[in-house]
Backbone as XML, in Angstrom:
<?xml version="1.0"?>
<chain id="A" units="angstrom">
  <residue number="1" name="TYR">
    <atom name="N" x="20.561" y="-3.278" z="0.463"/>
    <atom name="CA" x="20.611" y="-2.248" z="-0.729"/>
    <atom name="C" x="20.592" y="-1.150" z="-0.340"/>
  </residue>
  <residue number="2" name="TRP">
    <atom name="N" x="21.447" y="-0.275" z="-1.429"/>
    <atom name="CA" x="21.381" y="1.169" z="-1.280"/>
    <atom name="C" x="20.282" y="1.976" z="-2.730"/>
  </residue>
  <residue number="3" name="ASN">
    <atom name="N" x="19.844" y="2.653" z="-1.991"/>
    <atom name="CA" x="19.062" y="3.295" z="-2.837"/>
    <atom name="C" x="19.691" y="4.973" z="-3.814"/>
  </residue>
  <residue number="4" name="VAL">
    <atom name="N" x="19.088" y="5.067" z="-4.865"/>
    <atom name="CA" x="19.692" y="5.880" z="-5.450"/>
    <atom name="C" x="18.570" y="6.923" z="-5.321"/>
  </residue>
  <residue number="5" name="GLU">
    <atom name="N" x="18.415" y="8.085" z="-4.792"/>
    <atom name="CA" x="17.545" y="8.999" z="-4.022"/>
    <atom name="C" x="16.692" y="10.292" z="-5.456"/>
  </residue>
  <residue number="6" name="MET">
    <atom name="N" x="18.406" y="10.317" z="-5.908"/>
    <atom name="CA" x="18.292" y="11.597" z="-6.881"/>
    <atom name="C" x="19.480" y="11.705" z="-7.317"/>
  </residue>
  <residue number="7" name="VAL">
    <atom name="N" x="19.596" y="12.178" z="-8.800"/>
    <atom name="CA" x="20.916" y="12.732" z="-9.167"/>
    <atom name="C" x="20.318" y="14.016" z="-10.117"/>
  </residue>
  <residue number="8" name="GLY">
    <atom name="N" x="20.968" y="15.117" z="-10.071"/>
    <atom name="CA" x="20.558" y="15.665" z="-11.063"/>
    <atom name="C" x="21.586" y="16.993" z="-11.322"/>
  </residue>
  <residue number="9" name="ILE">
    <atom name="N" x="21.617" y="16.973" z="-11.949"/>
    <atom name="CA" x="22.895" y="17.918" z="-12.792"/>
    <atom name="C" x="22.191" y="19.648" z="-13.527"/>
  </residue>
  <residue number="10" name="ASP">
    <atom name="N" x="22.649" y="20.547" z="-12.924"/>
    <atom name="CA" x="22.547" y="21.519" z="-13.568"/>
    <atom name="C" x="22.636" y="21.478" z="-15.063"/>
  </residue>
  <residue number="11" name="PRO">
    <atom name="N" x="21.146" y="22.432" z="-15.897"/>
    <atom name="CA" x="20.796" y="22.068" z="-17.235"/>
    <atom name="C" x="21.691" y="22.916" z="-17.889"/>
  </residue>
  <residue number="12" name="ASP">
    <atom name="N" x="22.441" y="24.428" z="-17.222"/>
    <atom name="CA" x="24.040" y="24.496" z="-17.632"/>
    <atom name="C" x="24.956" y="23.665" z="-17.834"/>
  </residue>
  <residue number="13" name="CYS">
    <atom name="N" x="24.718" y="22.746" z="-16.868"/>
    <atom name="CA" x="26.238" y="21.715" z="-17.211"/>
    <atom name="C" x="26.013" y="20.438" z="-17.222"/>
  </residue>
  <residue number="14" name="GLN">
    <atom name="N" x="24.724" y="20.050" z="-18.238"/>
    <atom name="CA" x="24.510" y="18.888" z="-18.849"/>
    <atom name="C" x="25.595" y="18.778" z="-19.692"/>
  </residue>
  <residue number="15" name="GLY">
    <atom name="N" x="25.789" y="17.339" z="-19.988"/>
    <atom name="CA" x="26.305" y="16.639" z="-21.647"/>
    <atom name="C" x="27.924" y="17.607" z="-21.480"/>
  </residue>
  <residue number="16" name="LYS">
    <atom name="N" x="28.865" y="17.298" z="-19.842"/>
    <atom name="CA" x="29.360" y="17.425" z="-19.707"/>
    <atom name="C" x="30.791" y="16.518" z="-19.099"/>
  </residue>
  <residue number="17" name="GLY">
    <atom name="N" x="29.570" y="15.214" z="-18.724"/>
    <atom name="CA" x="30.048" y="14.239" z="-17.824"/>
    <atom name="C" x="30.055" y="14.409" z="-16.509"/>
  </residue>
  <residue number="18" name="TYR">
    <atom name="N" x="29.307" y="15.232" z="-16.232"/>
    <atom name="CA" x="29.294" y="15.306" z="-14.528"/>
    <atom name="C" x="28.556" y="14.460" z="-13.750"/>
  </residue>
  <residue number="19" name="GLY">
    <atom name="N" x="27.752" y="14.094" z="-14.592"/>
    <atom name="CA" x="26.817" y="13.063" z="-14.357"/>
    <atom name="C" x="27.397" y="11.641" z="-14.022"/>
  </residue>
  <residue number="20" name="ARG">
    <atom name="N" x="27.798" y="11.002" z="-15.401"/>
    <atom name="CA" x="28.059" y="10.309" z="-15.900"/>
    <atom name="C" x="29.477" y="10.397" z="-14.772"/>
  </residue>
  <residue number="21" name="GLU">
    <atom name="N" x="30.702" y="11.227" z="-14.274"/>
    <atom name="CA" x="31.502" y="10.753" z="-13.357"/>
    <atom name="C" x="31.058" y="10.412" z="-11.918"/>
  </residue>
  <residue number="22" name="LEU">
    <atom name="N" x="30.030" y="11.169" z="-11.518"/>
    <atom name="CA" x="28.883" y="10.861" z="-10.268"/>
    <atom name="C" x="28.698" y="9.512" z="-9.903"/>
  </residue>
  <residue number="23" name="MET">
    <atom name="N" x="28.217" y="8.921" z="-11.334"/>
    <atom name="CA" x="27.383" y="7.456" z="-11.089"/>
    <atom name="C" x="28.599" y="6.736" z="-10.701"/>
  </residue>
  <residue number="24" name="ASN">
    <atom name="N" x="29.674" y="7.125" z="-11.962"/>
    <atom name="CA" x="30.690" y="5.977" z="-12.139"/>
    <atom name="C" x="31.185" y="5.926" z="-10.494"/>
  </residue>
  <residue number="25" name="ARG">
    <atom name="N" x="31.877" y="7.108" z="-9.940"/>
    <atom name="CA" x="32.412" y="6.804" z="-8.111"/>
    <atom name="C" x="31.204" y="6.535" z="-7.517"/>
  </residue>
  <residue number="26" name="PHE">
    <atom name="N" x="29.850" y="6.607" z="-7.348"/>
    <atom name="CA" x="28.927" y="5.559" z="-6.647"/>
    <atom name="C" x="28.919" y="4.365" z="-6.595"/>
  </residue>
  <residue number="27" name="CYS">
    <atom name="N" x="28.914" y="3.989" z="-8.650"/>
    <atom name="CA" x="28.459" y="2.370" z="-8.413"/>
    <atom name="C" x="29.880" y="1.698" z="-8.076"/>
  </residue>
  <residue number="28" name="LYS">
    <atom name="N" x="31.337" y="2.250" z="-8.294"/>
    <atom name="CA" x="32.546" y="2.040" z="-7.530"/>
    <atom name="C" x="32.055" y="1.277" z="-6.173"/>
  </residue>
  <residue number="29" name="VAL">
    <atom name="N" x="32.202" y="2.805" z="-5.593"/>
    <atom name="CA" x="32.124" y="2.110" z="-3.994"/>
    <atom name="C" x="30.983" y="1.303" z="-3.489"/>
  </residue>
  <residue number="30" name="ALA">
    <atom name="N" x="29.727" y="1.712" z="-4.605"/>
    <atom name="CA" x="28.993" y="0.118" z="-4.276"/>
    <atom name="C" x="29.515" y="-1.435" z="-4.349"/>
  </residue>
  <residue number="31" name="ASP">
    <atom name="N" x="30.208" y="-1.360" z="-5.442"/>
    <atom name="CA" x="31.327" y="-2.240" z="-6.031"/>
    <atom name="C" x="32.009" y="-3.329" z="-5.128"/>
  </residue>
  <residue number="32" name="GLU">
    <atom name="N" x="32.985" y="-1.986" z="-4.888"/>
    <atom name="CA" x="33.940" y="-2.234" z="-3.584"/>
    <atom name="C" x="33.414" y="-2.884" z="-2.047"/>
  </residue>
  <residue number="33" name="VAL">
    <atom name="N" x="32.067" y="-2.396" z="-1.576"/>
    <atom name="CA" x="31.742" y="-3.133" z="-0.755"/>
    <atom name="C" x="30.195" y="-4.715" z="-1.046"/>
  </residue>
  <residue number="34" name="GLY">
    <atom name="N" x="29.854" y="-4.420" z="-1.955"/>
    <atom name="CA" x="29.235" y="-5.095" z="-2.914"/>
    <atom name="C" x="27.858" y="-5.529" z="-2.836"/>
  </residue>
  <residue number="35" name="VAL">
    <atom name="N" x="27.208" y="-4.087" z="-2.712"/>
    <atom name="CA" x="25.919" y="-4.236" z="-2.024"/>
    <atom name="C" x="25.207" y="-3.649" z="-3.754"/>
  </residue>
  <residue number="36" name="GLU">
    <atom name="N" x="24.141" y="-4.031" z="-3.443"/>
    <atom name="CA" x="22.858" y="-4.483" z="-4.801"/>
    <atom name="C" x="22.467" y="-2.704" z="-4.661"/>
  </residue>
  <residue number="37" name="CYS">
    <atom name="N" x="22.303" y="-1.961" z="-5.935"/>
    <atom name="CA" x="21.360" y="-0.666" z="-5.913"/>
    <atom name="C" x="20.641" y="-0.367" z="-6.643"/>
  </residue>
  <residue number="38" name="HIS">
    <atom name="N" x="19.616" y="0.301" z="-5.853"/>
    <atom name="CA" x="18.013" y="0.407" z="-6.807"/>
    <atom name="C" x="18.020" y="1.748" z="-7.120"/>
  </residue>
  <residue number="39" name="LEU">
    <atom name="N" x="16.783" y="2.098" z="-7.901"/>
    <atom name="CA" x="16.885" y="3.250" z="-8.296"/>
    <atom name="C" x="15.164" y="3.498" z="-8.935"/>
  </residue>
  <residue number="40" name="GLU">
    <atom name="N" x="14.730" y="4.536" z="-8.912"/>
    <atom name="CA" x="13.591" y="5.075" z="-10.058"/>
    <atom name="C" x="13.648" y="5.727" z="-11.392"/>
  </residue>
  <residue number="41" name="ALA">
    <atom name="N" x="13.706" y="5.719" z="-11.998"/>
    <atom name="CA" x="13.626" y="6.404" z="-13.303"/>
    <atom name="C" x="12.785" y="6.607" z="-14.144"/>
  </residue>
  <residue number="42" name="ALA">
    <atom name="N" x="12.684" y="8.118" z="-14.472"/>
    <atom name="CA" x="11.121" y="8.762" z="-14.907"/>
    <atom name="C" x="11.653" y="9.173" z="-16.671"/>
  </residue>
  <residue number="43" name="GLY">
    <atom name="N" x="11.431" y="8.318" z="-17.209"/>
    <atom name="CA" x="11.181" y="8.518" z="-18.963"/>
    <atom name="C" x="12.759" y="7.476" z="-19.221"/>
  </residue>
  <residue number="44" name="SER">
    <atom name="N" x="12.606" y="7.221" z="-20.888"/>
    <atom name="CA" x="13.102" y="6.331" z="-21.305"/>
    <atom name="C" x="14.708" y="6.955" z="-21.719"/>
  </residue>
  <residue number="45" name="LYS">
    <atom name="N" x="15.158" y="8.397" z="-21.507"/>
    <atom name="CA" x="16.349" y="8.953" z="-21.852"/>
    <atom name="C" x="17.582" y="8.542" z="-20.364"/>
  </residue>
  <residue number="46" name="ASN">
    <atom name="N" x="16.366" y="8.702" z="-19.034"/>
    <atom name="CA" x="17.220" y="8.346" z="-18.111"/>
    <atom name="C" x="17.604" y="7.246" z="-17.916"/>
  </residue>
  <residue number="47" name="GLU">
    <atom name="N" x="16.351" y="5.713" z="-18.386"/>
    <atom name="CA" x="16.510" y="4.803" z="-18.312"/>
    <atom name="C" x="17.869" y="4.239" z="-19.004"/>
  </residue>
  <residue number="48" name="ARG">
    <atom name="N" x="18.289" y="5.030" z="-19.988"/>
    <atom name="CA" x="19.425" y="4.383" z="-20.611"/>
    <atom name="C" x="20.581" y="5.235" z="-20.390"/>
  </residue>
  <residue number="49" name="PHE">
    <atom name="N" x="20.693" y="6.090" z="-19.746"/>
    <atom name="CA" x="21.446" y="6.906" z="-18.760"/>
    <atom name="C" x="22.351" y="5.791" z="-17.480"/>
  </residue>
  <residue number="50" name="TYR">
    <atom name="N" x="21.265" y="5.579" z="-17.048"/>
    <atom name="CA" x="21.447" y="4.656" z="-15.819"/>
    <atom name="C" x="22.130" y="2.975" z="-16.603"/>
  </residue>
  <residue number="51" name="GLU">
    <atom name="N" x="21.207" y="2.580" z="-17.549"/>
    <atom name="CA" x="21.492" y="1.126" z="-18.216"/>
    <atom name="C" x="23.183" y="1.084" z="-18.318"/>
  </residue>
  <residue number="52" name="ARG">
    <atom name="N" x="23.433" y="2.672" z="-18.707"/>
    <atom name="CA" x="25.667" y="2.625" z="-18.916"/>
    <atom name="C" x="26.048" y="2.942" z="-17.189"/>
  </residue>
  <residue number="53" name="SER">
    <atom name="N" x="25.336" y="2.259" z="-16.804"/>
    <atom name="CA" x="26.400" y="2.533" z="-15.248"/>
    <atom name="C" x="25.923" y="0.660" z="-14.397"/>
  </residue>
  <residue number="54" name="GLY">
    <atom name="N" x="24.860" y="-0.120" z="-15.382"/>
    <atom name="CA" x="24.731" y="-1.220" z="-15.054"/>
    <atom name="C" x="23.884" y="-1.597" z="-14.442"/>
  </residue>
  <residue number="55" name="PHE">
    <atom name="N" x="22.567" y="-0.727" z="-14.793"/>
    <atom name="CA" x="20.972" y="-0.984" z="-14.123"/>
    <atom name="C" x="20.793" y="-1.382" z="-15.136"/>
  </residue>
  <residue number="56" name="ARG">
    <atom name="N" x="19.489" y="-2.354" z="-14.591"/>
    <atom name="CA" x="18.374" y="-3.174" z="-15.335"/>
    <atom name="C" x="17.133" y="-2.469" z="-14.972"/>
  </residue>
  <residue number="57" name="VAL">
    <atom name="N" x="16.137" y="-2.228" z="-15.803"/>
    <atom name="CA" x="14.963" y="-2.059" z="-15.635"/>
    <atom name="C" x="14.044" y="-3.616" z="-14.892"/>
  </residue>
  <residue number="58" name="VAL">
    <atom name="N" x="13.287" y="-3.571" z="-13.757"/>
    <atom name="CA" x="12.598" y="-4.828" z="-13.559"/>
    <atom name="C" x="11.494" y="-5.166" z="-13.329"/>
  </residue>
  <residue number="59" name="SER">
    <atom name="N" x="10.678" y="-3.704" z="-13.341"/>
    <atom name="CA" x="9.119" y="-2.806" z="-13.395"/>
    <atom name="C" x="9.074" y="-1.462" z="-14.019"/>
  </residue>
  <residue number="60" name="GLN">
    <atom name="N" x="7.814" y="-1.596" z="-14.868"/>
    <atom name="CA" x="8.010" y="-0.052" z="-15.206"/>
    <atom name="C" x="6.295" y="0.393" z="-14.891"/>
  </residue>
  <residue number="61" name="LEU">
    <atom name="N" x="6.014" y="1.266" z="-14.373"/>
    <atom name="CA" x="4.913" y="1.911" z="-14.227"/>
    <atom name="C" x="4.438" y="3.257" z="-14.741"/>
  </residue>
  <residue number="62" name="LYS">
    <atom name="N" x="2.704" y="3.477" z="-14.219"/>
    <atom name="CA" x="2.861" y="4.698" z="-15.064"/>
    <atom name="C" x="2.105" y="5.676" z="-13.595"/>
  </residue>
  <residue number="63" name="ILE">
    <atom name="N" x="2.541" y="6.344" z="-13.327"/>
    <atom name="CA" x="1.955" y="7.000" z="-12.455"/>
    <atom name="C" x="1.162" y="8.179" z="-12.957"/>
  </residue>
  <residue number="64" name="ASN">
    <atom name="N" x="-0.198" y="8.480" z="-12.033"/>
    <atom name="CA" x="-0.745" y="10.016" z="-12.388"/>
    <atom name="C" x="-0.073" y="11.054" z="-11.740"/>
  </residue>
  <residue number="65" name="ASP">
    <atom name="N" x="0.009" y="12.111" z="-12.636"/>
    <atom name="CA" x="0.693" y="13.202" z="-12.477"/>
    <atom name="C" x="-0.434" y="14.778" z="-12.492"/>
  </residue>
  <residue number="66" name="PRO">
    <atom name="N" x="-0.585" y="15.114" z="-11.804"/>
    <atom name="CA" x="-1.675" y="15.958" z="-11.334"/>
    <atom name="C" x="-0.578" y="17.589" z="-11.800"/>
  </residue>
  <residue number="67" name="THR">
    <atom name="N" x="0.196" y="17.475" z="-12.407"/>
    <atom name="CA" x="0.870" y="18.702" z="-12.334"/>
    <atom name="C" x="1.338" y="18.840" z="-13.594"/>
  </residue>
  <residue number="68" name="ASN">
    <atom name="N" x="0.904" y="17.632" z="-14.778"/>
    <atom name="CA" x="1.245" y="17.569" z="-16.135"/>
    <atom name="C" x="-0.163" y="18.039" z="-16.637"/>
  </residue>
  <residue number="69" name="PRO">
    <atom name="N" x="-0.435" y="19.438" z="-17.348"/>
    <atom name="CA" x="-1.493" y="19.634" z="-18.218"/>
    <atom name="C" x="-2.161" y="18.995" z="-18.613"/>
  </residue>
  <residue number="70" name="ALA">
    <atom name="N" x="-1.078" y="18.500" z="-19.311"/>
    <atom name="CA" x="-2.466" y="17.190" z="-20.731"/>
    <atom name="C" x="-2.575" y="15.885" z="-19.741"/>
  </residue>
  <residue number="71" name="GLY">
    <atom name="N" x="-2.429" y="16.012" z="-18.991"/>
    <atom name="CA" x="-3.371" y="14.773" z="-17.673"/>
    <atom name="C" x="-2.486" y="13.618" z="-18.440"/>
  </residue>
  <residue number="72" name="LEU">
    <atom name="N" x="-1.535" y="13.683" z="-18.851"/>
    <atom name="CA" x="-0.547" y="12.159" z="-18.639"/>
    <atom name="C" x="0.099" y="12.415" z="-17.777"/>
  </residue>
  <residue number="73" name="PRO">
    <atom name="N" x="0.170" y="10.248" z="-17.476"/>
    <atom name="CA" x="1.538" y="9.399" z="-16.728"/>
    <atom name="C" x="2.500" y="10.327" z="-16.590"/>
  </residue>
  <residue number="74" name="LEU">
    <atom name="N" x="3.279" y="9.795" z="-15.625"/>
    <atom name="CA" x="4.515" y="9.992" z="-15.418"/>
    <atom name="C" x="4.990" y="8.086" z="-15.858"/>
  </residue>
  <residue number="75" name="ASP">
    <atom name="N" x="5.618" y="8.319" z="-16.821"/>
    <atom name="CA" x="6.512" y="6.747" z="-16.899"/>
    <atom name="C" x="7.671" y="6.589" z="-15.941"/>
  </residue>
  <residue number="76" name="VAL">
    <atom name="N" x="7.386" y="5.071" z="-15.035"/>
    <atom name="CA" x="9.157" y="5.526" z="-14.117"/>
    <atom name="C" x="9.041" y="4.042" z="-14.797"/>
  </residue>
  <residue number="77" name="ARG">
    <atom name="N" x="10.728" y="3.624" z="-14.740"/>
    <atom name="CA" x="11.239" y="2.481" z="-14.446"/>
    <atom name="C" x="11.881" y="2.430" z="-13.394"/>
  </residue>
  <residue number="78" name="LEU">
    <atom name="N" x="11.440" y="0.653" z="-12.564"/>
    <atom name="CA" x="12.424" y="0.760" z="-11.233"/>
    <atom name="C" x="13.554" y="-0.262" z="-11.998"/>
  </residue>
  <residue number="79" name="MET">
    <atom name="N" x="14.446" y="0.111" z="-10.970"/>
    <atom name="CA" x="16.093" y="-0.390" z="-12.138"/>
    <atom name="C" x="16.865" y="-0.896" z="-10.573"/>
  </residue>
  <residue number="80" name="VAL">
    <atom name="N" x="17.713" y="-2.336" z="-11.298"/>
    <atom name="CA" x="18.203" y="-2.484" z="-9.859"/>
    <atom name="C" x="19.712" y="-2.553" z="-10.757"/>
  </residue>
  <residue number="81" name="ARG">
    <atom name="N" x="20.929" y="-2.620" z="-9.949"/>
    <atom name="CA" x="22.049" y="-2.670" z="-10.519"/>
    <atom name="C" x="22.774" y="-3.614" z="-9.536"/>
  </residue>
  <residue number="82" name="PRO">
    <atom name="N" x="23.245" y="-5.213" z="-9.765"/>
    <atom name="CA" x="23.760" y="-5.732" z="-8.870"/>
    <atom name="C" x="25.266" y="-5.565" z="-8.342"/>
  </residue>
  <residue number="83" name="PRO">
    <atom name="N" x="25.760" y="-6.067" z="-7.378"/>
    <atom name="CA" x="27.312" y="-5.994" z="-7.556"/>
    <atom name="C" x="27.782" y="-5.908" z="-8.728"/>
  </residue>
  <residue number="84" name="GLN">
    <atom name="N" x="29.034" y="-5.707" z="-8.911"/>
    <atom name="CA" x="29.896" y="-6.506" z="-10.266"/>
    <atom name="C" x="31.457" y="-6.094" z="-9.997"/>
  </residue>
  <residue number="85" name="ASN">
    <atom name="N" x="31.949" y="-7.623" z="-10.754"/>
    <atom name="CA" x="33.009" y="-7.697" z="-10.402"/>
    <atom name="C" x="34.124" y="-6.056" z="-10.554"/>
  </residue>
  <residue number="86" name="ARG">
    <atom name="N" x="34.366" y="-5.870" z="-9.848"/>
    <atom name="CA" x="35.576" y="-4.550" z="-10.408"/>
    <atom name="C" x="36.539" y="-4.831" z="-11.280"/>
  </residue>
  <residue number="87" name="SER">
    <atom name="N" x="37.098" y="-6.273" z="-11.374"/>
    <atom name="CA" x="38.316" y="-6.340" z="-12.409"/>
    <atom name="C" x="37.619" y="-6.014" z="-13.828"/>
  </residue>
  <residue number="88" name="LEU">
    <atom name="N" x="36.361" y="-5.945" z="-14.048"/>
    <atom name="CA" x="35.310" y="-5.782" z="-15.378"/>
    <atom name="C" x="35.244" y="-4.757" z="-15.808"/>
  </residue>
  <residue number="89" name="LEU">
    <atom name="N" x="35.282" y="-3.511" z="-14.718"/>
    <atom name="CA" x="35.042" y="-2.348" z="-14.759"/>
    <atom name="C" x="36.039" y="-1.764" z="-15.275"/>
  </residue>
  <residue number="90" name="GLY">
    <atom name="N" x="35.402" y="-0.575" z="-16.135"/>
    <atom name="CA" x="37.063" y="0.596" z="-17.323"/>
    <atom name="C" x="37.335" y="1.622" z="-16.116"/>
  </residue>
</chain>
C-alpha cells in the first residue's frame, strides 16, 4: 500500500481546485499500478475531501492535542482507498 503523508494547500490558494487536482493525479497513478492507499485525516471537513477521491473511514480515534488551549482532543479518521477500475473513473 501507499501512505499519503500530507496534503496541504496554501490558504491563499485554497478553493481553486489545486488539492483536488493533486489527489486526482495521485489516485490515477495508484489505480494504474493497482495499489491500495492509506491516510489519516483530521476533522470531518478533511474526511469529506478524501471521500470524494474514493477513500473510506475504517477507524476513528481521538488523540490528546497538547497544543490545543481548550484541551480538546484531535479527531482523526484512518482512511483507506482500494485500487479502482480506471474505466469507472472520470
